[in-house]
N, C-alpha and C positions, 0 to 999 in steps of 0.2 A: 501187440498185436498187429497184423501184416493183412494187407489188401490183395486181393486176387491181382495176378498180373504186377505187382510189386516187382521192382527191380532194386536187388540189395548191393553194393558193389564192395570190393574188398581187393587184396594182392592176391593174384592167381600164383598157383605152384604148378607147372607142368601145363599141358595142353588137353588134359581130359574132360570130357563132357558126360554126365550121368543126369538120369532122372530119378527120383527115388524119394521115399517119405522118410522125414525127420525123428529120429531119436535123439534127445537131448541128455549130457552128462548129469549123472543126480549129483546134488550138492554135497559138501564135505561133511564128515563127520561133526555133530553139535560139540562144543567145546565141554571135556568132562566137568562134571561138579565139582566145586571145591568141598569135600565131605572127608571127615578124618577116617583113615581105613580101620576096619575091624580084625584086619589082620597082622601078624606080626611084621615089622620092618625087614627080616630076611626075606619074608614069604613074598612080600610085595617086589622085594630087589630082584628076586627069582623071576618074577613074571615080566619085570621092565628088562632085564637082562636076557631072557630067551626070547622075548618078541624082537628087541635090537637084534639079536645074533640071526634069529630067522627071516628077519626084514632083508639084511644085508644078506643074508645066503639067495633070497629068492630074487633080490635085484641083480646080483652077480650071476644068477642061473639064467634070467630073462636076457641078459646081456649076452651070455655065451650062445643063446639059442637064437639071439636076432643078430650076433654079429656086427661087423662093419664101425661106422658111427655110434650106432646104438650101444655097442658093447661099451666103448670109451665112457659116454653118458653115463649108464646104470654104474659101470666100476666106479666112478664119482660119487654117484649117490651111494651106494653101498659103502663107502669110506667114511662117509656123513654116518650113517646108524652104527658105524663101528667104532665111533670116534670115542676114546676114553674119557676125554674132560665131560663129554655129555653124558656119559653113563654116572660121572664122576657127580655132577651137577645134581641128577635124577636121584642118586643115592640119596644127599644132602638133604632133600626135599621130603624123601621119604622118611629118613630118620626125624624129621619134623612133624612126621603124623600124616603126610600124602599118601593118595592111593596112587600105585601104579603108573594109570592111565594119567591122573592128574601132574604127577610127577613129569612123566614123560613131555607132556604138553606143554609145561613151563618150562623145561629144559632147553627144547626146541625152540619155544618162543624167545627165551635168552639168546640162544644160538644166532637165531635168526635176526634179532637186532642188531647184534654184534657186527653181523655181515652187512645190514642194511646201513650202518654208522659207516661202514668202509666205502661205501659208494663203489659206482662203476659196475664192473665184473662181478664182484663178491655181493653186490647189493641185489643183483639179478638172481644168483644162486640163491638168495632167502626164500624165494618162489618155489625152487624145487624142494626145500627143506619143508615145506608146508605138506607136500604130497608124502615125502617119507615118514613125517610125524604120523598123516591120518593110516599109514599102512601099519606103523610099529602098535598105535593105539588100538585098530582095528582088532590086530591079534591079540592084546591085552585079553582085550573086552569079548573076544571068540566072536567075531562078526565079520562080515566081509566088507572088505574096505572099499570105499567108491571108486568107481572104474567104469570101463565102457560095459554100457549095459547090454545085457544077455538078449541075444534075438535069434529065431531060427530063419527069418527073412534078411535080406538084404536090406539096409538104410544107410540114410546121409548122416552121420554123426555131427553134431552142433555142441561146442563147448565154449565156456570163456576161454579156455587153453587147455593143451593135452599136456599130463607130466610124460616125461620121456620114458618111463616103466608102461606107461599105456600105448604111447605110439609105437614103441618097438615091436611088439608083439601082436598088432591088430590082425585080425583076420581077414584078409582081402577079398575073401568071398563073400562075407557079411558087410564089412563096412566100405562101401562103395566111394566116399569122399570123406573129407573133413571140411569144416567151416567153424572156425574161431573167429570170436568177437576181438580177441586181444592180439599181441604179435606182430612181428614184420617179416620180410622176406628173408630174415636169417634167424628168425626165431628156432628153437628148438623142434617144433613142430613141422616148420616149414623145411626145414633142412633134411628133418627124417622122412617126411612125405616123399619129399624130392628124391630120396637114396632109395625109398623102397617104391616108387612110380605110383604113387597114390594122389588122385587130384584132390589140390586143397585151394582153399581160398583162406587169406587169414587177414587178421584187422579189418573184418565186416563188422562194424561196430552195430549196426542196425540188425543185425541177426538175432539180437537179445530177442527180439519180438517172435521168434520163430518159435513153436509148439509142436510136441510130439505129435505125428500123424500129419504134419503139413507136406504136401506134394511140393518139390522145387527141381529146378533145372540149376545144377550145378555147372558153370561154365568156365573152368579154371584158365582157359586159353583168353577169355575176355574179363576175368575178374568178375562175373556177374552171377547173382544167383536170383532166379526167377521164381516168385512164390506163386502157388497154385496157377500154373499155366492152363492156358485152353487145351485141348487136343489136338489142335492145329499146332499150336507152336511144340506140344512135346512131340509130334510127328516131325516137324521141321529140326529139331534138336537130335532125336534119333539118327535121322537121315545124316545129319552132319556130323554125329559120332562115328558113324560108320564111314563116312567119305575119310576123316583124320584116321581110323584106324587102317583103311586101306594104302593111305599116303605113307604111313608109318612102316608099313609090311613091304611095299613097294621100294623104299628108299633103301638100298644096300650099296654094298661097297666104300670105298674112299669117299669122304667129304669133297663133293664138288658142286660148284654152282653151275646156274642154268648155262653159261657159256664156257663152260670147262674149266674154270679158275678152281685150282685145288685149296682147299682149307683142312689140314690135319684135326681129325676129331677124336681125342684121347680120353683119357678115364683119370679121375681121379681114386686114388688106391691107397688103405692103410693098412694092408696085411695080405699073405698069400692068398687068404680066402676070399678079399675083394677083389685081387686080383684074379682071379679064375672068373667072377661076375664080370669082369671088363673082358676078358676073351670071348664068353659067352655073348656078350653085348655086341662084339664085332668091333671093338677098339680099335684104333690104330696104333694104339701103344698107350703110355701111361705120361701124361703132362704134370704129375703132381703124386708124387709116391710120399706120403707121411710117415715119417719114421718115428713119430712119439712115442707109438705103441712100445716099443723095446726100452723106453726110460721111464714111462710114468709111474709104475708100480716100484720100484726100485730104489735101494738107498745110495746107490752108486752106478756109475755108467757101467752098461754091461760090457765084458771083454771084446777085443777086436774078434777073436774066433766065434763068439756067440753073435755078433753082429754081421758078421761075413756071411752066415750060415743062412740066416734070414734075410739078408738082401738077396743073395743067389737064389732063395726060392722063388722071388717075385720075377727077378730077371728072367729066368730060365722059362717064364711063361710067355716071354714076348721075343723069340728069335728073329734078330734081323729088323726090328722095331725099336722106337725109341723109348726109354724109361728116364723120365726126369726126377730125381732124386731133391726131396728137400732135406737138409741137415738140418739138425733137431732144432725147432721153435719153440723153446721154452720161456716162461715168464709170463706175466698177466696171468691168463686164464688157467695157465698149465704150468705153476711153480713145481721147481724140484728142489730139495734140499740140498743137493749135492753141487746145484750150478747156480740158482737165482738166490737174489737177497732177500732175508727175511726183513719185516717190516717197511717195504717202501710203501710210502704213503699213496702212491698212484703207481703202479707197475704197468700199466698199460703205455704208459709214458717214461717208463725207468729202464731197466736194463734186463731187455729180453729179446730174443732173436740172437741177431748177428753179435750184439754187444755184450750177451750174456757168454756166448762162445767164446769171444775175442779174450774175456777175463778169464776164461779157464781153457785156454788153447789147447792143453793136453786132451781134453775131452772132444775138440774139433778134430784135432790131428787122429786122434785113433778112429774117429767116425770115417773121415776120410780115406784113412788106411784101409778099413774094412771094406768100404764100398769102390775102391781101387782093386782090390784084391778079388772081390765076387765078380767086377765087370771084366777083370783081364780073364775070367774062367767063363765067362759067358759070351752068348753069341748076339745078346741084345746090345743096343747103341745106349751106352749109360751117359746121362749128362746129371751134372749136379749143379743145386743153385742154393744161395744161401736165403734165409728169411729178414724181413725188417732193414734191409738197407736203406741209410739215410743219405749218405754221403759217396762222392766218389774215392776218398780214401778208403773206405770201408770196402769198397768195390775191390780196390788193387791189393789190399791185404787177403782178402778170402780168394781171389782167383791167383794170386801168388802161392800161397800155399797147397792149392788145386795144383797149379801147374808140377810143384815140387814134388807132389805124392803121386804122380802119374795120369791124373785126371786130365782128359784132353777137352772135354767141353764144360766150362765152368762159366756158370751165369747167376743172377740175381734176381730177386723178387721185387716188384715195385708195389710197395705197400703204403707209402706216406708221400704227400706231395712234392716233398723236397727232392725225392728221386725221380718221381716223374719229368718235374720241370728241368732237371740235370738229365735226361734218359739219353742225350747223345754223346754226352761225355762217360758216361756209364759205359754206353755200348762201343765205344771205342777201345774199351778194356775189356767188358766181359764180351764172352761167345753169344748170349742171347739173354734176354729177360721175360720174366712171366709176371703178369698182373694179377695181384690178389685183390678182386675187388671189394670183398667183403671190408677189409681191413683199410684199403683206400678210401671207402666211403666213410668208414667211421672218423677216419682222423683229417679228412677233408671239411667234415662238418662237426668235429668234436664232438662225436655223439655215440655213444658207448653200442656197439651192434648187437650187445646181448642184453640191454637195458631197455625194458617194454615203454617206459616213460616217452622214450626218445625215438620211439620205432618208426615214426613218420619220416624222420629225417634219414633213416638207412634205407637209402634207394640206389639201386646204381644206374636207375633211367636218369638221375639228376643230370643235368647239362652240367653242372659244376664237376662232376665224376667224369663225364664222358669228354669234356673238353681236356682234361689230364690225359686221359686214355690217347687222345688223339695227337697230345705233343709227344707221347712214347711211340704210336704208330709212325708217326713222321720221322722219329728218331730212327727206328728201324729201316725204314727206307733209305734214309740217307746214308745209313752205315751198311746196307745191305745183311741187316741180320735179323734172326726171328723174334718176333715179338707174340708171345703166348697170353692168353686168360687162363685160370685155373681158379676163380671164384665163381660165388654162385650164380652170377651175371652170364655164364657161359650157359647154364642150362635153361635159361629163358630165349627159346626158339626165335621171336622176333628181335629180342636185344642182340641176339648171336649175329643176325643179320648187321645189325647198325655196329656192331664190333668190327666186324668184316671190313665195312665200310672206313672205320677209323683206322684201319692200317693193321689189324690183328690177322697174324697167319696162323693160328692155331688154337683150338679151344679145348678145353678140358672139363670134365663135368662127371656127374654121377653116372654110372653106366647106364642106368634107367632113363635117362633124358638123351641117349645119343640118337635114338630112332627119331624121337621128334624134332631134334637139331638137324639132322641129317636131311629130312623132309623138307624141312622148312628152307635151308640154305639153295636147296635144290630149284627152289622156286625162283631165284634172283639172279641177275647177273652181278658182276663186280661194280660195273657202272652203276646199275639200281642200287644197290647196297651203299656205296658212295653218296649218291643223290639223298637216299634216304637218312642216312649220317648227318649231311649237313642241314637237312631239314630238322632232324631233333636237336641239333644243337643251335637252332636260332630261337627255341623255345625258352622259357623262362622257370619252368620247374619239370619236376619229374611228372606231375599228371598230364600238362601240357605235351611233353614229350613222347608219353604213351597213346596219347589222343593223336598226333602228328603220325607216329608210326601205324597205329592200327588203322589209320584211314586206307592204308595203302592194301589192308585186307578187302576192302569192300569195292575196290577199282577194277 
């Protein structure tokens, strides 16, 4: 139950501000009854197998339609539905007399328990399994799977959290904003909402009290939900929303602060399709070209020729502009049979990123060869960086291989505290560094960035994280080398100003975030950004840091 004028807080995604009525996500399907089937085992197995296959196909079709990061997520969910071990488990239950729907429910529950026992990223994926199970069971029963409610009029969607399959294909003309009670700034909901440009507030625990039909103001910029606002407050909110939209539209050209200080505004891309979106959003280049899309669904690394063609398709969209390519970042949440080790107890702290590549140097060399060849035939300014660098020695090895293979701009990602602290020594070797704030935050707090139970720790506004970024910024100034940001933090407009004040020279983000960030940084001088950064660094926690920074908005 909520009161008129009550303000519910959470973590905002984007700067959007909308007014609308609430519609809640329906509850999941009830647990299938434990009854003995009246059909033959073959008939029940056919029902289960058909539903699993159709669900996998549906998830892949949704991913293909959505594209970008959503495609990667949905393809991974489709693999869950296609898992032969899961079908085998369901078959054994059917052979013992279970119905198809009960067998599938129990098989998924067993699969989920295994993932939860593994902990970390795998435990987080157990939540996704619940959505896949619901979709399969709904198909078996011939009913609609729980999902986004149908409406002819626009509404604000409120849910515990959203399954990636639902988030990927939201109708933005109908769903005006998202509010979730669970999740953090790097949850699937937050990341996909940011990629699609949809205002969202996540982790708003008090939103449990919202009911269908409640009128609310969702202010993602302030992380606030105002319940049953007065007419005057609605009018002020609509005027504010119009002002923000005008600022977005008037902010054009290169990233530039109020005093003329230039900050490159780049895009994160993962394919030629997403690269086209970056061009449309007037990105000044690419700050993170994820190359995993070429490797994730293969049993072996693609040939050099195949890789070269894919890289060239992206490079050709940015003549005369910078394209920063991250070599394959496998391991942890992206295991590959031909690269990563089976049975690692804690893969997030194991052989991932550069460690996996150096253990299979032939794969690294083949990828760098393909990048070098594509770059040589392109007008783009191609830079290459390695993920998960932890030591100066790793930097020396990677940069040395790049030089050997004809790559002229070789850098590394700063994603763990050790490399942030050693940034000066690393930058004496590397040509540039790029900070991945998502991983840097999780490793600073020893808190899995995809695990909901510790989502409160996954906040790049934390002074602990920002102090590490300042170390890197100072190293960049001392060595006169570029320091970029390519994590989710770059897409937070006010945090972007703080990051510039800490010494960051470029910001890379989802293309949909570029306009808001471009508009926000144009309001501040470099001196003001540095002053704001010092103010934030003096705080004790992320919440206080946000308050300290947000105070400038009312000055």
